[in-house]
C-alpha positions as a printed NumPy array, in Angstrom:
array([[250.659, -50.661,  -4.131],
       [251.02 , -49.257,  -0.448],
       [248.663, -47.662,   1.735],
       [250.17 , -44.277,   1.149],
       [249.847, -44.568,  -2.634],
       [246.004, -44.974,  -2.077],
       [245.937, -41.476,  -0.649],
       [245.677, -42.692,   2.93 ],
       [248.423, -41.897,   5.846],
       [250.803, -44.742,   6.197],
       [249.886, -46.949,   9.309],
       [251.986, -47.403,  12.206],
       [254.069, -50.302,  11.327],
       [255.415, -52.697,  14.024],
       [255.65 , -51.261,  17.614],
       [254.701, -54.63 ,  18.726],
       [250.951, -54.382,  17.819],
       [247.708, -52.399,  17.895],
       [246.625, -54.108,  21.157],
       [249.12 , -51.939,  23.114],
       [247.639, -48.501,  23.172],
       [250.744, -47.669,  24.899],
       [253.885, -49.696,  25.26 ],
       [254.228, -50.766,  29.022],
       [256.892, -49.698,  31.199],
       [258.75 , -53.104,  31.758],
       [258.96 , -54.546,  35.419],
       [262.585, -54.547,  37.189],
       [264.777, -56.937,  35.758],
       [266.268, -59.874,  37.881],
       [268.487, -58.415,  40.296],
       [270.87 , -61.396,  40.646],
       [270.791, -64.815,  41.595],
       [267.502, -65.978,  43.117],
       [265.854, -69.361,  44.167],
       [262.387, -70.652,  43.865],
       [260.291, -73.641,  43.947],
       [259.236, -73.214,  40.342],
       [260.903, -71.065,  37.611],
       [258.742, -70.295,  34.551],
       [260.442, -68.997,  31.429],
       [258.272, -66.692,  29.362],
       [255.636, -64.209,  30.368],
       [253.13 , -64.791,  27.741],
       [249.869, -66.602,  28.357],
       [251.272, -69.989,  28.762],
       [253.666, -68.814,  31.462],
       [251.116, -66.556,  33.173],
       [248.373, -69.118,  33.164],
       [250.576, -71.667,  34.596],
       [251.862, -69.438,  37.506],
       [248.14 , -68.495,  38.053],
       [246.974, -72.075,  38.433],
       [249.976, -73.121,  40.494],
       [249.568, -70.373,  42.967],
       [246.067, -70.732,  43.378],
       [246.404, -74.471,  43.932],
       [249.264, -74.236,  46.402],
       [249.783, -70.533,  47.782],
       [252.88 , -71.529,  49.487],
       [254.866, -72.302,  46.205],
       [257.574, -69.578,  45.52 ],
       [257.132, -68.858,  41.814],
       [259.425, -66.672,  39.576],
       [258.532, -65.789,  36.177],
       [261.351, -64.468,  33.785],
       [260.436, -62.627,  30.772],
       [262.922, -61.323,  28.081],
       [260.9  , -58.229,  27.192],
       [257.587, -57.414,  28.981],
       [254.44 , -59.594,  29.469],
       [252.808, -59.975,  26.193],
       [255.638, -59.137,  23.956],
       [255.258, -62.199,  21.97 ],
       [252.404, -63.887,  20.247],
       [250.173, -63.424,  23.471],
       [249.875, -59.643,  22.865],
       [249.861, -59.792,  18.859],
       [247.405, -62.584,  17.917],
       [243.982, -62.295,  16.37 ],
       [242.181, -62.391,  19.569],
       [240.187, -65.756,  18.891],
       [239.71 , -67.925,  22.171],
       [238.726, -70.81 ,  20.025],
       [238.006, -74.513,  20.705],
       [240.355, -75.509,  17.847],
       [242.487, -78.527,  18.784],
       [246.221, -77.624,  18.125],
       [247.051, -80.625,  16.125],
       [245.519, -82.947,  13.446],
       [242.898, -84.872,  15.247],
       [242.943, -87.757,  12.792],
       [246.833, -88.348,  13.175],
       [246.585, -87.967,  17.034],
       [243.818, -90.484,  17.117],
       [246.203, -92.851,  15.12 ],
       [248.755, -92.517,  17.874],
       [246.645, -92.12 ,  21.064],
       [243.189, -93.375,  20.403],
       [239.918, -91.782,  19.24 ],
       [238.667, -91.212,  22.808],
       [241.653, -89.413,  23.987],
       [240.993, -86.886,  21.059],
       [237.4  , -86.575,  21.636],
       [238.319, -85.598,  25.267],
       [240.899, -83.188,  24.018],
       [238.197, -81.352,  21.95 ],
       [235.671, -81.279,  24.81 ],
       [238.467, -80.096,  27.012],
       [239.324, -77.269,  24.386],
       [235.647, -76.178,  24.12 ],
       [235.404, -76.047,  27.897],
       [238.588, -73.942,  28.216],
       [236.824, -71.221,  26.037],
       [234.479, -70.755,  29.036],
       [237.11 , -71.045,  31.552],
       [239.007, -68.025,  30.286],
       [235.726, -66.107,  30.41 ],
       [235.234, -67.247,  34.103],
       [238.745, -66.296,  35.089],
       [238.501, -62.892,  33.51 ],
       [235.157, -62.186,  35.283],
       [236.66 , -63.519,  38.623],
       [239.777, -61.548,  38.449],
       [238.257, -58.33 ,  37.055],
       [240.289, -58.38 ,  33.79 ],
       [238.412, -56.398,  31.064],
       [239.529, -58.071,  27.849],
       [236.588, -57.033,  25.845],
       [235.461, -60.709,  25.778],
       [232.466, -61.683,  23.641],
       [231.622, -65.266,  23.033],
       [229.857, -65.009,  19.637],
       [231.325, -68.014,  17.906],
       [233.092, -68.252,  14.668],
       [231.618, -67.632,  11.164],
       [233.815, -69.473,   8.642],
       [232.905, -68.426,   4.856],
       [233.858, -69.856,   1.497],
       [233.87 , -67.806,  -1.571],
       [234.878, -70.297,  -4.114],
       [233.527, -73.893,  -4.982],
       [236.883, -75.321,  -3.673],
       [236.403, -73.372,  -0.449],
       [232.98 , -74.475,   0.082],
       [233.818, -78.239,  -0.381],
       [236.736, -77.871,   2.421],
       [234.253, -76.079,   4.511],
       [231.642, -78.866,   4.24 ],
       [234.302, -81.46 ,   4.913],
       [235.622, -79.526,   7.895],
       [232.041, -79.249,   9.523],
       [231.6  , -82.933,   8.989],
       [234.866, -83.619,  10.501],
       [233.756, -81.491,  13.598],
       [230.489, -83.546,  13.922],
       [232.728, -86.86 ,  13.948],
       [234.91 , -85.22 ,  16.742],
       [232.028, -84.393,  18.95 ],
       [231.487, -80.768,  17.81 ],
       [227.627, -81.307,  16.744],
       [226.98 , -77.673,  17.397],
       [228.895, -76.578,  14.214],
       [226.311, -75.969,  11.403],
       [226.404, -75.27 ,   7.873],
       [224.57 , -72.064,   6.968],
       [223.363, -70.89 ,   3.678],
       [224.869, -67.541,   2.214],
       [221.564, -65.865,   3.168],
       [221.811, -67.217,   6.819],
       [225.34 , -66.037,   6.918],
       [224.795, -62.765,   5.557],
       [222.324, -62.184,   8.564],
       [225.428, -62.399,  10.685],
       [228.234, -60.675,   8.534],
       [227.703, -59.626,   4.94 ],
       [230.701, -60.996,   3.349],
       [230.98 , -60.417,  -0.453],
       [230.735, -63.42 ,  -2.846],
       [229.754, -66.132,  -0.209],
       [229.071, -69.415,  -1.608],
       [228.71 , -71.319,   1.766],
       [229.248, -70.661,   5.642],
       [229.667, -72.517,   8.808],
       [229.095, -71.365,  12.454],
       [230.323, -72.97 ,  15.642],
       [229.733, -71.38 ,  19.078],
       [232.923, -72.313,  20.449],
       [235.056, -69.26 ,  20.048],
       [235.099, -65.747,  21.977],
       [236.509, -62.634,  20.788],
       [238.89 , -60.682,  22.872],
       [241.55 , -58.014,  23.159],
       [244.554, -60.135,  23.638],
       [246.961, -57.645,  25.242],
       [244.415, -56.69 ,  27.785],
       [244.269, -60.34 ,  28.764],
       [247.763, -60.952,  29.085],
       [248.533, -57.807,  30.897],
       [245.579, -58.274,  33.155],
       [246.824, -61.656,  33.952],
       [250.186, -60.458,  34.729],
       [248.803, -58.016,  37.257],
       [246.757, -60.723,  38.672],
       [249.586, -63.213,  39.364],
       [251.768, -60.426,  41.012],
       [248.799, -59.901,  43.307],
       [248.658, -63.512,  44.198],
       [252.295, -63.464,  45.127],
       [254.141, -64.546,  42.131],
       [257.334, -62.757,  41.299],
       [257.533, -61.474,  37.804],
       [260.961, -60.117,  36.233],
       [260.93 , -58.295,  32.953],
       [263.756, -57.533,  30.595],
       [265.713, -60.641,  31.856],
       [266.141, -62.945,  28.643],
       [267.19 , -66.445,  29.632],
       [269.947, -67.706,  27.551],
       [269.953, -71.366,  28.674],
       [267.377, -73.78 ,  30.454],
       [269.263, -76.476,  32.377],
       [268.2  , -79.06 ,  35.032],
       [267.505, -76.992,  38.242],
       [268.123, -73.456,  36.793],
       [267.344, -70.759,  34.302],
       [270.346, -68.63 ,  33.334],
       [270.327, -65.038,  32.579],
       [272.964, -62.295,  32.011],
       [271.543, -60.791,  35.165],
       [271.874, -63.92 ,  37.296],
       [270.438, -67.446,  37.687],
       [267.189, -68.588,  39.149],
       [267.693, -72.039,  40.844],
       [264.437, -74.018,  41.078],
       [263.696, -77.976,  41.223],
       [261.106, -77.34 ,  38.53 ],
       [261.814, -75.09 ,  35.506],
       [259.089, -74.565,  32.969],
       [259.602, -73.428,  29.316],
       [256.828, -71.283,  27.952],
       [258.523, -69.466,  25.024],
       [256.607, -70.437,  22.086],
       [257.82 , -68.821,  18.847],
       [261.15 , -67.63 ,  20.505],
       [262.065, -71.109,  21.603],
       [264.671, -71.315,  18.604],
       [266.822, -68.718,  20.417],
       [267.519, -70.869,  23.39 ],
       [270.557, -73.135,  23.371],
       [270.065, -76.567,  21.924],
       [266.51 , -75.864,  20.739],
       [266.858, -74.296,  17.346],
       [265.175, -77.173,  15.467],
       [262.587, -77.888,  18.079],
       [259.769, -75.535,  16.933],
       [259.723, -73.577,  13.865],
       [258.871, -69.826,  14.263],
       [256.152, -69.084,  11.813],
       [255.081, -65.499,  11.064],
       [251.5  , -64.199,  10.876],
       [250.87 , -60.501,  10.076],
       [247.831, -58.285,  10.921],
       [246.276, -54.838,  10.079],
       [243.707, -52.817,  11.733],
       [241.229, -50.165,  10.33 ],
       [240.335, -46.847,  11.904],
       [237.127, -47.064,  13.768],
       [234.236, -47.472,  11.164],
       [231.16 , -45.472,  11.196],
       [227.545, -46.439,  12.131],
       [226.52 , -46.435,   8.548],
       [229.324, -48.919,   7.459],
       [228.589, -51.244,  10.423],
       [224.795, -51.154,   9.278],
       [225.974, -52.454,   5.807],
       [228.306, -55.057,   7.055],
       [226.147, -56.412,  10.189],
       [228.405, -58.362,  12.529],
       [226.307, -57.33 ,  15.451],
       [227.134, -60.664,  17.179],
       [230.85 , -60.071,  17.434],
       [231.603, -63.444,  15.777],
       [235.112, -64.011,  14.683],
       [235.414, -64.412,  10.887],
       [237.68 , -66.811,   8.836],
       [237.683, -68.473,   5.643],
       [238.893, -71.943,   4.034],
       [241.475, -70.451,   1.642],
       [244.946, -72.127,   1.916],
       [246.461, -68.737,   2.808],
       [243.531, -68.176,   5.343],
       [242.263, -64.923,   6.84 ],
       [241.254, -64.416,  10.333],
       [239.373, -61.293,  11.59 ],
       [237.284, -59.594,  14.395],
       [235.19 , -56.593,  15.129],
       [237.219, -55.094,  17.985],
       [235.777, -53.243,  20.949],
       [236.003, -49.94 ,  19.491],
       [234.425, -50.761,  16.121],
       [237.531, -51.286,  14.041],
       [238.23 , -54.489,  12.079],
       [241.417, -56.361,  12.781],
       [242.35 , -58.819,   9.997],
       [245.292, -61.181,   9.655],
       [247.115, -63.581,   7.537],
       [250.438, -65.235,   6.845],
       [252.554, -62.392,   5.036],
       [256.317, -63.502,   5.256],
       [255.627, -67.029,   6.703],
       [259.191, -67.94 ,   7.79 ],
       [262.501, -66.228,   8.052],
       [265.793, -68.088,   7.41 ],
       [267.563, -69.457,  10.404],
       [264.411, -69.354,  12.679],
       [264.984, -65.627,  12.924],
       [262.125, -63.498,  14.408],
       [260.902, -60.004,  13.49 ],
       [261.957, -56.472,  14.376],
       [259.217, -55.521,  17.139],
       [256.478, -56.651,  14.752],
       [257.248, -54.595,  11.653],
       [255.688, -55.888,   8.364],
       [256.696, -55.682,   4.557],
       [254.723, -53.011,   2.861],
       [253.55 , -55.819,   0.371],
       [251.944, -57.633,   3.129],
       [250.156, -54.501,   4.345],
       [248.868, -53.939,   0.789],
       [247.836, -57.679,   0.289],
       [246.029, -57.574,   3.742],
       [244.304, -54.248,   2.811],
       [243.14 , -55.646,  -0.537],
       [241.884, -58.876,   0.932],
       [239.805, -56.575,   3.569],
       [238.342, -54.604,   0.649],
       [237.675, -57.549,  -1.227],
       [235.946, -59.663,   1.271],
       [234.085, -56.674,   2.863],
       [233.742, -54.006,   0.132],
       [231.644, -51.869,   2.558],
       [235.047, -50.877,   4.114],
       [236.811, -49.715,   0.609],
       [238.449, -46.533,   1.41 ],
       [238.91 , -47.137,   5.163],
       [242.109, -46.178,   6.542],
       [244.524, -48.696,   7.993],
       [245.799, -47.574,  11.225],
       [248.3  , -50.169,  12.254],
       [250.158, -53.218,  10.906],
       [252.153, -55.712,  12.864],
       [253.381, -59.472,  12.886],
       [254.396, -62.004,  15.34 ],
       [255.558, -65.454,  15.569],
       [253.916, -68.609,  16.432],
       [255.359, -72.017,  17.139],
       [254.978, -75.023,  14.698],
       [256.297, -78.402,  15.777],
       [257.389, -80.62 ,  13.105],
       [254.098, -82.705,  13.12 ],
       [252.007, -79.476,  13.663],
       [250.781, -80.765,  17.071],
       [251.205, -79.018,  20.447],
       [252.831, -80.699,  23.345],
       [252.759, -80.418,  27.134],
       [255.23 , -82.228,  29.376],
       [257.242, -82.67 ,  32.405],
       [260.347, -84.688,  32.77 ],
       [260.298, -85.729,  36.449],
       [263.993, -86.809,  36.309],
       [265.293, -83.232,  35.446],
       [262.401, -81.116,  36.683],
       [262.316, -79.534,  33.078],
       [258.752, -78.965,  31.635],
       [257.344, -77.387,  28.497],
       [254.2  , -76.266,  26.715],
       [253.798, -74.964,  23.37 ],
       [253.698, -75.357,  19.645],
       [250.155, -74.254,  19.275],
       [250.131, -73.622,  15.422],
       [248.202, -70.372,  15.837],
       [245.444, -71.62 ,  18.183],
       [247.148, -70.524,  21.304],
       [244.888, -68.154,  23.167],
       [242.619, -70.992,  24.412],
       [245.333, -73.691,  24.153],
       [247.516, -71.81 ,  26.515],
       [244.931, -71.991,  29.177],
       [244.409, -75.83 ,  29.003],
       [248.141, -76.372,  28.665],
       [248.812, -74.356,  31.915],
       [246.175, -76.479,  33.866],
       [247.828, -79.504,  32.511],
       [251.298, -78.387,  33.563],
       [249.909, -77.529,  36.986],
       [248.726, -81.075,  37.43 ],
       [251.902, -82.48 ,  36.4  ],
       [254.064, -80.239,  38.493],
       [251.707, -81.115,  41.603],
       [251.999, -84.802,  40.724],
       [248.289, -85.014,  40.274],
       [247.039, -87.657,  37.833],
       [243.958, -86.192,  36.037],
       [241.639, -86.257,  32.91 ],
       [244.081, -83.353,  31.775],
       [247.288, -85.384,  32.011],
       [245.784, -88.025,  29.999],
       [245.204, -85.888,  26.88 ],
       [247.057, -87.102,  23.961],
       [249.31 , -83.905,  23.779],
       [250.864, -84.673,  27.374],
       [254.2  , -86.026,  26.801],
       [253.875, -85.884,  22.98 ],
       [257.357, -85.72 ,  21.151],
       [256.764, -84.237,  17.637],
       [260.284, -84.699,  16.42 ],
       [262.66 , -82.028,  15.265],
       [262.876, -79.803,  12.087],
       [265.398, -80.235,   9.222],
       [268.511, -78.133,   9.3  ],
       [268.807, -74.958,   7.098],
       [268.55 , -74.423,   4.121],
       [265.94 , -77.252,   4.069],
       [263.408, -76.108,   6.391],
       [263.466, -72.662,   4.649],
       [263.038, -74.226,   1.239],
       [260.316, -76.456,   2.499],
       [258.155, -73.791,   4.184],
       [258.883, -71.324,   1.405],
       [257.671, -73.991,  -1.217],
       [254.496, -74.919,   0.873],
       [253.453, -71.212,   0.817],
       [254.183, -70.628,  -2.791],
       [251.959, -73.668,  -3.554],
       [249.296, -72.27 ,  -1.243],
       [249.195, -68.948,  -3.076],
       [249.008, -70.772,  -6.419],
       [246.165, -72.935,  -5.149],
       [244.271, -69.997,  -4.027],
       [244.781, -67.893,  -7.351],
       [243.773, -71.14 ,  -9.203],
       [240.774, -71.667,  -7.289],
       [239.583, -68.109,  -7.674]])
């Protein structure tokens, strides 16, 4: 059942995301061949954070950023607005490869990166509606409750002792979710407006002297150069920061799988509805279902809620400006009304989707090949808002030849392997998510 059949106007569908109140006018395209000290491909959070930290570390560096559309066009301007301390990878698996202490340090660095984002936003005057209220994660079935307890125990094992289990009554003091059987809370997350962050960061790096060209899609990244239809940027260091769009680059189709995630946002809700819901602490809200949900209370008192939708498009294709299937909109709306029945009847104003990059082993990677000058960062498996900041600071140290705590983190130089060719990867991902849906229905 679509939103329109419920007697409500159909939401805006696509148009990148709700986070862009107006689509920006793109900056000028690359006007021809140029040279630089560092060329960054991609003006999402990874690329812009990297340009920011490099320029602050060495103001003499000539840094050029190339963007196919406009800053924040990809996942950086479409995500759920969680700056969380979640490690973008399986901690147990990484510990088997790199040792327990390395993963413990990675977890500490992720937690610290949440505060680093807040600090930079304040220092640079970026108003991104940031509130560090932590994450409330809820369970609504016995199986979800068991997973939640296991996750909290695992957090304690990996040094996040601040994560606590809550009774349903304690959780309801924060957010009154229907049918809660258990809940947990961690302080290591901040809600924010993602497009405001990425656009503010783009303005900041330009102010620092970084050159940013938009509407300049890169067709090939090669040692010493990034090639576009408008010209070639020649640089001894070329950094790839293309996340879910990496598969479109020559020779990289099977490097990372572009996974889709979809969102809807409600109209602004009334004071009376918010009194029924609570949510005064502006925590981010998630669950432990297999097809998990993620949500936030926005700065203007809407609820933005997301989930998987259509998880993968054959041949690593990406979406059309964020358009979502009507069925996905209906499913997310039903999920919202079920989890928070206080919102029943609220209008859905906007729906959209975006792609996130998933490595074959579901673990993000950062690296620089000194022989070729080619660097990369990404594969954040949906935990990119904070990971991009930490990855950028790691890349900065690698580019400047500084051995540091960050360059010793387990994702530095990590090689996840490549995905299977089609149709195997499409069948594999589709089969996985069919199983997830079946499991959630069975548990319910």
